[in-house]
N, C-alpha and C positions, 0 to 999 in steps of 0.2 A: 876438739882440742884436747890433746892428751895432758896428763897431770904435770909433766915437766914444763910444758909451755905455759900452763896456767900459773904455776909457781913463779916462773920468770916474769909473767905479766903483773902479778901481784907485787913482786919485788920492785919492778920498774915504777909502778904506780905509787908505791909507798915512798920511794926515793923522790919522785916528783912532788908528792904531797909535802914531804919534809922540806924540800927546797923552797916551795911556795910559802910554807909556814914560817921558815927562817927569814925569808925576804919580807913578809908582812910584818913580823915582829920588829925587824930592823927599821922599817918605814914608820911603824907606830912609835918606836922609841925616838926617832929623829923628830917626828911631829910633836911629841910630848916635850922634848928638850928645847925646841925652837922658841916657844913662847917664854920659857924661863930665861933664855939667853937674851931675848929682846926686852924683857921687863925693865931692867935698870935703865936702858937707853930711853924707853918710852916714858918712864917716870921722870927722868932728867929733862926731857923736852917738854912734856906735859902740854902740848899744843892742842888746839881743838881739832886740827886736821888729823893728828896722830890718834887722838881719842876716838874720832869718828870713823877711822879706817879699820873696819872689822871684817873686811873681805877675806875669806879663807884662802890660803895659798896651798898649792900642792894637791895631789890626788886624794890622799887620805883626809886632808883638811876639808876638802869639798864634800867627800862622802859622809864624814861624821857631822858636817854642818847641816846635812839633810835630815837629821833627826833619827828617831828610832826606826821609822818606816824605811828610810834610805839605807840604814845599816842592815836591816833584816833582808831587804831585797838584794843588796850586794853580797851578803853571805849566801843567799839562795843561788845567785849567779856563780859564786865561787864553787858551791857544791855541784852545780851543773857542769862547770868547766872541768872539775876533777873527774866527774863521771865520764865525760866525753874523752878525756885524756886516757882513762883506764880502758875504755872500749877501743880506742884507737890503738893502744899498745897491744891489747889482746888480739885484735884483728891482724896487726902487723906480724905477730908471732904465729897466728893460725893460717893466714892466707899466703903461705909460702909454697912454692911449687914442689919442693922436696917433701913437705909435710902432707900435701894433698895427693901427690902421685910419686911414691918412692921409685927411684930409678931401677929399672929391670924387673919390676913386679909383674907387669903384663907379659913380658917375655917368659919369665919363669912359669907363670900360670899356663901359658899357651903350651909350653913343652910338657908340663905335667898332664894337661888334657889330651895332648896327642898320644901320650903313653897310657891313657885310660886311668890315671891316678887322680880321681876326682876328690877322694878324701884328703890326699896330701895337698891338693890345691886349696881346699877349704881351710885346712889347718894353716897354710901359708897366709891366706887372707886374714884369718883370725889373729895371727901373730903379727900382722903389719897393719894396725888400725890407721885407716886413711880413707879419703873419699873414694879413690879408685878401688880399694880393697872391698869396701861395702858394696859398690855397684857390681863388681865381679862376683862376689860371694852370693848375692841374690840371684844372679843369673845361673850359677852352678847349682843352686838348690833346685831349680826347675829343670835339671838335665834329663829327668825321666820323661818329660813331655817333648813336644816338638819345638822347633826353633821359635815359633810365635810366642809360646809360653815363656821361653828364656828371654826373648826380646822385651816382652811386656813386663817381666819382673825387673829387668834392668832399667826400663823407663820409669817404673814406679819408684825404684830406689833412687834414681837420679833426681826426680822431682822432690822426693822427701828430703834428701840431703841438701838440695838447693834451697828448699824452704827453711830448713834449720839454719843454714848460713845467713840467709836474708833476715831471719828474725833477730839474730844478734846485731846485724848492721842497722836494722830499723831504729834501734834506740838512738843512734846518732842523728837520724832524721827527726826523731821526736824532740831531742834536746835542741836541735837547730831551729825547730819551729816554736818551742816553748820559750826559749831564752829571750827573743825580742818581745814577746808578750809580757814576760816578767819585767823587763826593762821599761816597757811602755806603761805598765802599772805604776812603777815608781815615778815616772814622769807625770802621769795624771795626778797622782797624790801630791807631788810637789807643786803642780800648778794650782790645785785646790787650796793648798796651804798658802801659796803666794797671794791668790786673790782673796782669800779669807783675811789676810793681813791688811789688804787694801780696804776691805769692807769694814773691818773692826776699827780702823783709824778714820773712817768716814772720808776716804779718798785723800787723806793727808800724806800717805806713803808716797815717796817719790819714785821716779822711774828707776833710779838706782836700786832701791829696795826690791821692786818688782823684778828687775832683771837678775838680781842676785838669787832670788828664789827660783827663777826659771832655769838658770844655768846650773844650779845645784841639782835640780830635778832631772835635767837632761843627762847627767852623769850615768844614771841607771840605764838609759837607752843606749848610751855608748857601750856600757858594760854588756848589755844583752847582745848587741851586734858583734862585739868582740868574741863572745862565746859562740854565736850562731854561725858566723861565716866559716870558721875552720871546721865546725861540726858538719855543716852541709857539704863543704868541699871534701872532707874525708868520706862522708857517706857516698858521694858520687864516685870517688876513686875505688872504694871497696866494692861497691855494687858492680862496676865494670869488671873488677878483678874476679869476682865470684862468677859472673857470666862466662868469662874466659876460661876459668878453671873447670867449671862444670861441663862446658862444651868439650874441652880437651879430654876430661876424664871419661865422658860417654864414648868418645871416639876410640880411646885406648881400650876401654872395656869391650867394645864391639870387636876390636882387632884381636884381643886376647881369647875371645870365645869363638873365633872363626872355626876351629876344629869341631865344635859342637854343631855349628851350622852345617858343615859338610856331612857329619855323621847323620844329621836329621834328614838331609836331602837323600842320602844313600838309602836310609831306612824307608823313606817315603817311596822311592823308586822301586825298592824291593817289594813293598806292600802292594803297589799298583801292579807289579808283574805277577805276584801271587794271586791277586784278585781277578786278573783278566782271564777270560775263558780260554781253554786250550784251542788251538786251531783245529778245524774239522779235518777228519782223516781223508786222505786222497781217495778218489773213486776207484773202484776195482777195474782193473783192465779187462 
């Protein structure tokens, strides 16, 4: 990924983070203002049902009702979601056909190799950083050997570049596998707290109290799944995209270096001809 694409990915991720923070701050302000607005009416009614109705409403009300552990886990899930969004933006900018395989690069390299201008071909690849340029450049470096050496160098470069691209995408898979575990941790903690409440009250806690603690705990599981499902989906899409781009780049690199293959075959034929013994002289008449 070149510098310009990295800068664009960082800007996009920063904008996304800013939007999420603004939305969260708005939701928090609404949640904070709601009890103050309902306080006069609750004081005027002062009924036992109103006094006993402490069920949190709204997403943030449920999250903050889960205690410190629920808030910490939700902040962790938010961090994982922002990391996944950054990686997705980065890969969207990186795994573009024009970035991986600039138009006309293989044809220009092929014409330069036909003319025997290997240095110019190397300079062209160095000035066009991309997946295709790296594979072609590694093949040209081995031009002094035979075609097997050139082909082996291109295969090694293809495997190396493919591994680098997959390493970046693997983080999405890691996030997709970790997020449900983090959410499940919050659920287990919430269940422990709920049953601890039952134990501390010697079983006097009602089913409503137990259910309230359980559904508050399940919010973290929902948050983990919300992070994991898009992350794993993006990982599958980008993995298939990498396979497609790497296969096409290897094919185009082979086609660009066809003149080297022909020169190698001609050189091998000439070497075999020079090494073969001369025909015996004809017998004297």
